[in-house]
C-alpha positions as CSV (number, residue, x, y, z in Angstrom):
1,M,-6.4,19.7,-15.2
2,R,-8.3,21.9,-12.6
3,C,-6.2,24.5,-10.8
4,P,-6.2,23.7,-7.0
5,Y,-6.1,27.5,-6.2
6,C,-8.9,29.0,-8.3
7,G,-10.6,26.0,-9.9
8,S,-10.0,27.0,-13.4
9,T,-9.5,24.4,-16.1
10,N,-7.3,26.7,-18.1
11,T,-3.9,25.3,-17.1
12,Q,-0.7,24.6,-19.0
13,V,2.1,22.0,-18.6
14,K,5.4,23.9,-18.2
15,D,7.7,20.9,-17.6
16,S,7.4,17.1,-17.7
17,R,9.9,14.5,-16.6
18,P,9.8,10.8,-15.6
19,S,10.2,9.8,-12.0
20,E,13.4,8.0,-11.0
21,D,11.8,4.6,-11.3
22,H,10.0,5.5,-14.5
23,T,6.6,4.5,-13.2
24,T,5.2,8.1,-13.1
25,I,5.5,11.3,-15.0
26,R,5.9,14.5,-13.0
27,R,4.3,17.5,-14.6
28,R,4.8,21.1,-13.4
29,R,1.7,23.2,-14.4
30,V,0.7,26.8,-14.3
31,C,-2.8,28.3,-14.2
32,S,-3.3,30.9,-16.9
33,D,-6.0,32.6,-14.9
34,C,-4.5,33.0,-11.4
35,G,-0.8,32.2,-12.2
36,G,-0.7,29.5,-9.6
37,R,1.9,26.7,-10.0
38,F,1.4,23.1,-9.0
39,T,2.6,19.6,-9.7
40,T,0.7,16.6,-10.9
41,F,1.8,13.0,-11.3
42,E,0.6,10.7,-14.1
43,R,0.6,6.9,-13.8
44,V,-0.3,4.0,-16.1
45,Q,-3.4,2.2,-15.0
46,L,-3.8,-1.2,-16.6
47,R,-7.3,-1.9,-15.5
48,E,-10.1,-0.6,-13.3
49,L,-9.9,-2.6,-10.0
50,T,-12.8,-3.1,-7.6
51,V,-12.2,-4.0,-4.0
52,V,-14.6,-6.6,-2.6
53,K,-14.9,-6.0,1.1
54,R,-15.5,-8.7,3.8
55,S,-19.1,-7.5,4.0
56,G,-19.5,-8.1,0.2
57,R,-19.6,-4.3,-0.5
58,R,-17.8,-3.3,-3.6
59,T,-15.8,-0.1,-3.9
60,P,-13.4,1.3,-6.6
61,F,-9.7,0.6,-5.8
62,D,-8.0,3.8,-4.4
63,R,-4.2,3.9,-4.7
64,D,-4.1,6.9,-2.4
65,K,-6.1,5.0,0.3
66,L,-3.5,2.2,0.1
67,M,-0.7,4.7,0.3
68,R,-2.3,6.4,3.4
69,S,-2.7,3.1,5.3
70,V,1.0,2.2,4.5
71,Q,2.1,5.6,5.7
72,I,0.2,5.3,8.9
73,A,1.9,2.0,9.6
74,L,5.3,3.6,8.8
75,R,4.7,6.8,10.8
76,K,7.9,7.9,12.6
77,R,9.8,5.0,11.1
78,P,13.2,5.6,9.3
79,V,12.0,4.5,5.9
80,D,12.8,6.5,2.7
81,P,9.6,7.9,1.1
82,E,11.0,6.6,-2.3
83,R,11.0,3.0,-0.9
84,I,7.4,3.5,0.2
85,E,6.4,4.7,-3.2
86,R,8.2,1.7,-4.9
87,M,6.5,-0.7,-2.5
88,V,3.0,0.7,-3.1
89,S,3.6,0.8,-6.9
90,G,4.7,-2.9,-6.7
91,I,1.6,-3.9,-4.8
92,V,-0.6,-2.1,-7.4
93,R,1.3,-3.7,-10.2
94,R,0.8,-7.1,-8.7
95,L,-2.9,-6.5,-8.2
96,E,-3.3,-5.3,-11.8
97,N,-1.3,-8.3,-13.1
98,M,-3.6,-10.8,-11.3
99,G,-5.9,-10.5,-14.3
100,E,-9.0,-9.9,-12.2
101,N,-11.0,-6.7,-11.9
102,D,-12.5,-7.8,-8.6
103,I,-9.9,-8.0,-5.7
104,D,-10.7,-9.2,-2.2
105,S,-9.7,-6.8,0.5
106,E,-7.9,-9.8,2.2
107,T,-5.7,-10.2,-0.9
108,I,-4.7,-6.5,-0.7
109,G,-4.0,-6.8,3.1
110,R,-1.9,-9.9,2.6
111,L,0.2,-8.2,-0.1
112,V,0.7,-5.2,2.1
113,M,1.7,-7.4,5.0
114,E,4.3,-9.3,2.9
115,A,5.8,-6.0,1.6
116,L,5.9,-4.4,5.1
117,K,7.5,-7.5,6.6
118,N,10.4,-7.0,4.1
119,L,10.5,-3.2,4.7
120,D,10.1,-2.6,8.4
121,D,9.2,-5.0,11.3
122,V,7.5,-2.3,13.4
123,A,5.3,-1.2,10.6
124,Y,4.5,-4.8,9.8
125,V,3.2,-5.4,13.4
126,R,1.3,-2.1,13.4
127,F,-0.5,-3.0,10.1
128,A,-1.1,-6.6,11.2
129,S,-2.7,-5.5,14.4
130,V,-5.3,-3.6,12.5
131,Y,-5.6,-6.0,9.5
132,K,-6.0,-9.1,11.7
133,N,-8.1,-7.2,14.3
134,F,-6.0,-7.9,17.4
135,R,-8.1,-8.0,20.5
136,E,-5.5,-8.8,23.2
137,A,-1.8,-8.8,24.0
138,K,-1.5,-12.5,23.2
139,D,-2.3,-11.7,19.6
140,F,0.8,-9.5,19.5
141,E,2.9,-12.2,21.2
142,V,2.0,-14.8,18.5
143,L,2.9,-12.3,15.7
144,L,6.2,-11.3,17.4
145,D,7.1,-15.0,17.9
146,E,6.4,-15.5,14.2
147,L,8.7,-12.6,13.4
148,A,11.5,-13.7,15.7
149,G,11.4,-17.3,14.7
150,G,10.4,-17.0,11.2
151,E,7.5,-19.4,11.7
152,T,3.8,-18.8,11.1
153,P,1.1,-19.5,13.7
154,D,0.1,-22.5,11.6
155,D,3.6,-24.0,12.1
156,A,3.4,-24.2,15.9
157,P,1.0,-27.2,16.1
158,K,3.2,-29.0,13.5
159,K,6.3,-28.4,15.6
160,A,4.6,-29.5,18.8
161,Q,3.5,-32.8,17.0
162,A,7.0,-33.4,15.6
163,A,8.5,-32.9,19.1
164,A,6.0,-35.3,20.6
165,E,6.8,-38.0,18.0
166,D,10.6,-37.7,18.8
């Protein structure tokens, strides 16, 4: 492991312990050259995932990018960082368990939206506004109606037809 202070690869592990949810190992390290101390985290990676973008471009899956986008949606929200970590780990685990190496970006977005909906409504709306590319206030109204009533935008025409038949 490279020292973040001096760049040396001459580092030693001083302490290792599992995280509370046992999905990562926390390692305290010390650089033999400069004496700098730092922490690293080790995770199990079941497979190399590739994200297939809407444009068809392919990029390696980046857990940190997923975490950053979730944290942006949750900015200034009263959510415990440990819950955020568990949520992101759960999403990554679900992606790895799909059995495919290529994952559509839409699939990732849908999983994040499901998880945020269960975690924090405001973060869900923030993420959805970017993910679904909202253009006007009406887009927010539809999403908020869905949240309030528990129905999806696809349910509205069905309800209108059922009401007309009664």
